[in-house]
N, C-alpha and C positions, 0 to 999 in steps of 0.2 A: 470766900476764901480759896478756893484749887484754880477759879476762874482768871481769876489776876494772874498766878504763876503762873496758868500755862499759856494765858496768853503773852506772857516775860518768857516765859522758854523760850515759844515757836519765834518773838522777835528776835531774841536771840541768838535762835541758828539761823535763822533767814540771812540774818547781817552776815556770821559769819561765813556760811556759804555764799555771801556773794562778794568777798572780800577774797577769802580762795579765787572765785571765780576771775575777779579782778588783775587780781596777783600772779595768777595763771598766764591771764593773759599777754599781762605787761613782757612777763619774763619769755613768753613765745616768742612777744616780739624781739624783743632783741636779740638773743637768738637765732632765730633769721637773719637777724644783720649783721650777724658774727659771721653765719656762714656762708651771702652773701660777701662779707671783704676776705673769707679761705679760697672763695673761690675764685674772686679778683688777685689775689696774693698769689694764688698757681696760677691764672694766665701769665703774671708780673714774669713770674720765676723765671717759669717757661719760653718768654719773649726774651728774658735779660741774658737768660743762663746762668739765670743762680740759686747754685747745688744749695748754697747754705741757706737761703731762705725755704725752697725745697727741701733738704733736712727736718727743714722748723714747722711745717705744714702736711709729713703723713706719718702716719704709726708704723711701728716698727715691721708688722706685720702683711701692707700694704699689699693688696694684689690689682694687675690692673690687663684689663682683654686691650687692644687695640685694633684697629681696622683692620688692619690683616691678619688675627685671626689668630694670634701670637701671645701668649701669657708666656704675664711678669711673675712672678713670684718673691713676696720682700722688696725691703727698700731698697739693697744696693741694685739687686737688680733693676729693679721701677727707676731707680734715678740714671743708673748706666742707660737705660734704656729711651728715657726721656732726655735726657745729653744728648743723645746720638740724633735720637726723634727732630732732635728742634735744630737741630746742623744739619740733616737730611732733610730737612723740608721748612725750611726757610719761608718769612715770612711773617706777617701781624697778625695774632690769635685773636680773637674775638668769645670770650662764652660769655655766652649769655642765659644764666637760670631761666628756666621755663616752667616751671614749678618743684616745688619745695612739701615735703609729706614726712613728717613727722611721724617717728614706729613706737619709738619712746620718747623719755627726755633726754636722754644720751646717744639715742639715732636716730638717723634722718635718711630720706632719698634724694638727691637734689639732680634735677632733667634739663639739659640744657644743650641749648645750639649750640656747635663748636665748627667754627670757619675760621678756615688760615689763609690770608690772603696774599698771595703770592705776585713777587716779585715782576710778575711777568702780567700782572691785572687780571688772573683771571684767581678763586676760588675754591677754595673744594670745603665745602660743606659736607656738615657731618652729625650726627646725635654725641650726647658723654651721660654717662650717668654716675653720677659719685656717692659715696658713701658714705659718709662723716659721722666723724660719734667723738663726744664732748669727753675731752681724754684733760682730768682735773678741772683747770679752768678757759679752757678754751678748748676748739673744734679743731678735727685731723682728719684729714682725706684717710681712709682704709679699705675706699675699692675705689677701680673705675672701669669706665665698664663702657670703651669709645665703637659706632656704629656708623657707615655711611647706609645713608635710606637706600630704599631699595628703590629702584629705576619704573 
């Protein structure tokens, strides 16, 4: 009598573990896609100088370290700096996520190649790291680190 009960419990436990892992994997894939969309929205907001879109995808306490070494702390300072930078550095921005790593279910790091195609045909090539957090039911950017590659 004990053996069939133990066997049944083992099957039940294995099935639940497999289902939980499958559900977790599916959730991760959905979150990955959402983060890629978030970075695309950031790029679009910068290209279009769309402060409303930018406002909707940044956390209140965002901070940003730009390639010149300037720190921007808080949403207001970050947005002003981003808009100023977009005006003074015209060109088409391309941000391509190269690596995405989840620290928790609600926090991830996205490393990306960041390129600005200048009007004169030259390109400014950088790296960016985005720290993103799940805020309610949407992902938002809470930190950005821009770096120029070493020569």
